[in-house]
N, CA and C of each residue as an Amber inpcrd file, in Angstrom:
protein
   216
 -39.3670000  16.4890000 -39.3750000 -39.7210000  15.3720000 -40.2190000
 -40.8000000  14.5360000 -39.5540000 -41.6560000  13.9930000 -40.3520000
 -42.7410000  13.1480000 -39.8690000 -42.2360000  11.7180000 -39.6670000
 -42.8450000  10.9920000 -38.7190000 -42.4840000   9.6000000 -38.4900000
 -42.9380000   8.7190000 -39.6490000 -43.9680000   9.1330000 -40.3610000
 -44.5400000   8.3510000 -41.4500000 -43.8650000   8.6250000 -42.7910000
 -42.8390000   9.4690000 -42.8370000 -42.1880000   9.8180000 -44.0860000
 -41.4270000   8.6060000 -44.6310000 -41.5100000   8.4070000 -45.9520000
 -40.8280000   7.2930000 -46.5890000 -39.3390000   7.5660000 -46.6750000
 -38.5450000   6.5010000 -46.5090000 -37.1050000   6.6040000 -46.5790000
 -36.6010000   5.4790000 -47.4780000 -35.7820000   5.8130000 -48.4680000
 -35.2550000   4.8210000 -49.3860000 -34.2140000   3.9740000 -48.6740000
 -34.4590000   2.6600000 -48.6040000 -33.5410000   1.7410000 -47.9440000
 -32.5560000   1.1310000 -48.9390000 -32.9480000   1.0890000 -50.1950000
 -32.1060000   0.5020000 -51.2240000 -32.9610000   0.1590000 -52.4230000
 -32.3300000  -0.3850000 -53.4430000 -33.0900000  -0.7600000 -54.6280000
 -32.5490000  -2.0690000 -55.1780000 -33.4010000  -2.7990000 -55.8770000
 -33.0320000  -4.0630000 -56.5040000 -33.6070000  -4.0890000 -57.9040000
 -32.9120000  -4.7170000 -58.8090000 -33.4270000  -4.9200000 -60.1530000
 -33.9790000  -6.3340000 -60.2220000 -35.2560000  -6.4500000 -60.5170000
 -35.8950000  -7.7570000 -60.5870000 -35.7590000  -8.2820000 -62.0110000
 -35.1050000  -9.4210000 -62.1600000 -34.9380000 -10.0360000 -63.4670000
 -36.2240000 -10.7500000 -63.8710000 -36.3940000 -10.9580000 -65.1510000
 -37.6000000 -11.5780000 -65.6720000 -37.7840000 -12.9700000 -65.0740000
 -38.9550000 -13.2200000 -64.5270000 -39.2650000 -14.5240000 -63.9570000
 -38.8890000 -14.6770000 -62.4940000 -38.1290000 -13.7480000 -61.9340000
 -37.7340000 -13.8460000 -60.5320000 -38.8100000 -13.2780000 -59.6190000
 -38.7550000 -13.6910000 -58.3640000 -39.7100000 -13.2350000 -57.3610000
 -38.9500000 -12.6630000 -56.1650000 -39.6290000 -11.8220000 -55.4200000
 -39.0550000 -11.2570000 -54.2030000 -39.5620000 -12.0690000 -53.0190000
 -38.6330000 -12.6540000 -52.2690000 -38.9740000 -13.4570000 -51.0960000
 -38.6380000 -12.6690000 -49.8350000 -39.4580000 -12.8820000 -48.7890000
 -39.2330000 -12.2550000 -47.4890000 -38.9500000 -13.3630000 -46.4810000
 -37.8140000 -13.2430000 -45.7770000 -37.4320000 -14.2160000 -44.7570000
 -37.4860000 -13.5370000 -43.3990000 -38.3690000 -14.0170000 -42.5240000
 -38.5050000 -13.4780000 -41.1800000 -37.4930000 -14.1900000 -40.2870000
 -36.5830000 -13.4430000 -39.6890000 -35.5140000 -14.0420000 -38.8920000
 -35.9930000 -14.5450000 -37.5380000 -37.1040000 -14.0270000 -37.0420000
 -37.6150000 -14.4850000 -35.7410000 -38.4120000 -15.7790000 -35.8770000
 -39.2530000 -15.8700000 -36.9000000 -40.0930000 -17.0610000 -37.0690000
 -39.5060000 -18.0410000 -38.0730000 -38.3950000 -17.7070000 -38.7110000
 -37.7360000 -18.4870000 -39.7590000 -38.7140000 -18.8950000 -40.8620000
 -39.5740000 -17.9780000 -41.2450000 -40.5580000 -18.2300000 -42.2920000
 -40.0980000 -17.5620000 -43.5880000 -40.1750000 -18.3040000 -44.6800000
 -39.8420000 -17.7900000 -46.0040000 -41.1190000 -17.7260000 -46.8290000
 -41.4350000 -16.5470000 -47.3760000 -42.6690000 -16.3660000 -48.1350000
 -42.4230000 -15.4200000 -49.3000000 -43.2470000 -15.5600000 -50.3340000
 -43.1860000 -14.6400000 -51.4660000 -43.7840000 -13.3130000 -51.0280000
 -43.0910000 -12.2380000 -51.3170000 -43.5450000 -10.9040000 -50.9360000
 -44.5150000 -10.4050000 -52.0110000 -45.7840000 -10.3160000 -51.6590000
 -46.7990000  -9.8760000 -52.6120000 -47.3720000  -8.5230000 -52.2500000
 -46.9810000  -7.9650000 -51.1270000 -47.5120000  -6.6840000 -50.6730000
 -46.6130000  -5.5550000 -51.1500000 -46.9740000  -4.9570000 -52.2700000
 -46.2050000  -3.8450000 -52.8020000 -47.1430000  -2.8870000 -53.5120000
 -46.6590000  -1.6700000 -53.6870000 -47.4060000  -0.6370000 -54.4110000
 -46.6440000  -0.3300000 -55.6860000 -47.3650000   0.0030000 -56.7450000
 -46.7490000   0.3890000 -58.0050000 -46.9750000   1.8800000 -58.2260000
 -45.8950000   2.6090000 -58.4930000 -46.0420000   4.0490000 -58.7150000
 -46.3330000   4.3370000 -60.1820000 -46.3830000   5.6140000 -60.5180000
 -46.7750000   6.0060000 -61.8790000 -45.7440000   5.6190000 -62.9370000
 -44.5180000   5.3030000 -62.5390000 -43.4740000   4.9190000 -63.4880000
 -43.3400000   3.4040000 -63.6110000 -44.1920000   2.6630000 -62.9090000
 -44.1410000   1.2110000 -62.9730000 -43.1720000   0.5820000 -61.9890000
 -42.5980000   1.3870000 -61.1130000 -41.6750000   0.8520000 -60.1170000
 -42.4680000   0.3500000 -58.9160000 -42.0210000  -0.7470000 -58.3640000
 -42.6940000  -1.3290000 -57.2010000 -42.0420000  -0.8260000 -55.9290000
 -42.8760000  -0.5150000 -54.9440000 -42.3840000  -0.0900000 -53.6370000
 -42.8590000  -1.1070000 -52.6120000 -41.9210000  -1.6570000 -51.8720000
 -42.2130000  -2.6720000 -50.8680000 -42.1080000  -2.0310000 -49.4970000
 -43.0790000  -2.2860000 -48.6540000 -43.0290000  -1.8150000 -47.2760000
 -42.1650000  -2.7850000 -46.4800000 -41.0490000  -2.2870000 -45.9670000
 -40.1080000  -3.1240000 -45.2340000 -40.6560000  -3.4230000 -43.8450000
 -40.5070000  -4.6670000 -43.4180000 -40.9200000  -5.0770000 -42.0840000
 -39.6790000  -5.3030000 -41.2280000 -39.8490000  -5.1180000 -39.9340000
 -38.7420000  -5.3520000 -39.0120000 -38.4090000  -6.8370000 -38.9700000
 -37.1470000  -7.1460000 -38.7410000 -36.6500000  -8.5210000 -38.6070000
 -36.8640000  -9.3610000 -39.8560000 -36.8420000  -8.7430000 -41.0350000
 -37.0160000  -9.4760000 -42.2900000 -35.8680000  -9.1870000 -43.2500000
 -35.4860000 -10.2180000 -43.9900000 -34.5130000 -10.0970000 -45.0650000
 -35.2610000 -10.2760000 -46.3770000 -34.8730000  -9.5500000 -47.4020000
 -35.5230000  -9.6290000 -48.7050000 -34.5310000 -10.1760000 -49.7120000
 -34.9660000 -11.2130000 -50.4540000 -34.0910000 -11.9410000 -51.3660000
 -34.7800000 -12.0820000 -52.7170000 -34.0560000 -11.8180000 -53.7880000
 -34.5570000 -12.0690000 -55.1380000 -34.0820000 -13.4380000 -55.5880000
 -35.0210000 -14.2680000 -56.0540000 -34.6570000 -15.6030000 -56.5110000
 -35.6800000 -16.0960000 -57.5230000 -35.2740000 -17.0960000 -58.2820000
 -36.1470000 -17.6780000 -59.2930000 -37.2560000 -18.5100000 -58.6640000
 -36.9000000 -19.2600000 -57.6240000 -37.8860000 -20.0880000 -56.9300000
 -37.4890000 -20.2280000 -55.4610000 -38.3080000 -20.9290000 -54.7030000
 -38.0810000 -21.0380000 -53.2610000 -36.7940000 -21.7900000 -52.9470000
 -36.4740000 -22.8130000 -53.7260000 -35.2590000 -23.5860000 -53.4930000
 -34.0150000 -22.7100000 -53.6400000 -34.0020000 -21.8490000 -54.6480000
 -32.8590000 -20.9470000 -54.8330000 -32.8030000 -19.8870000 -53.7420000
 -33.9620000 -19.4550000 -53.2350000 -33.9820000 -18.4860000 -52.1350000
 -33.3590000 -19.1000000 -50.8810000 -33.6510000 -20.3690000 -50.6270000
 -33.0600000 -21.0600000 -49.4680000 -31.5530000 -21.1730000 -49.6460000
 -31.1090000 -21.4920000 -50.8610000 -29.6700000 -21.5950000 -51.1460000
 -28.9760000 -20.2530000 -50.9060000 -29.6090000 -19.1530000 -51.3290000
 -29.0110000 -17.8390000 -51.1310000 -28.9680000 -17.4720000 -49.6460000
 -29.9720000 -17.8860000 -48.8750000 -29.9640000 -17.6480000 -47.4270000
 -28.7950000 -18.3890000 -46.7730000 -28.5610000 -19.6200000 -47.2080000
 -27.4530000 -20.4040000 -46.6450000 -26.1160000 -19.7650000 -46.9670000
 -25.9950000 -19.1900000 -48.1770000 -24.7500000 -18.5130000 -48.5380000
 -24.5480000 -17.2330000 -47.7310000 -25.6330000 -16.5630000 -47.3440000
 -25.5110000 -15.3690000 -46.4930000 -25.0150000 -15.7270000 -45.1090000
 -25.3650000 -16.9210000 -44.6330000 -24.9990000 -17.3400000 -43.2760000
 -23.5240000 -17.7210000 -43.1580000 -22.8710000 -17.9780000 -44.2750000
 -21.4570000 -18.3730000 -44.2370000 -20.5700000 -17.2460000 -43.8040000
């Protein structure tokens, strides 16, 4: 197997109006994930980064709330 081969880590269903946020655990930075590729079926593929959590939320405030609930 090649080191560059893609591996499915999981899947998420994005609801209408929601955004995918990326939370870096080392720098504690929360940002909208805009780096993705779209395949021929319209599915988005996100390149996963090390030390990052990915959260679906309506806005940044809800993403922070979901992060706090994960920490409990």
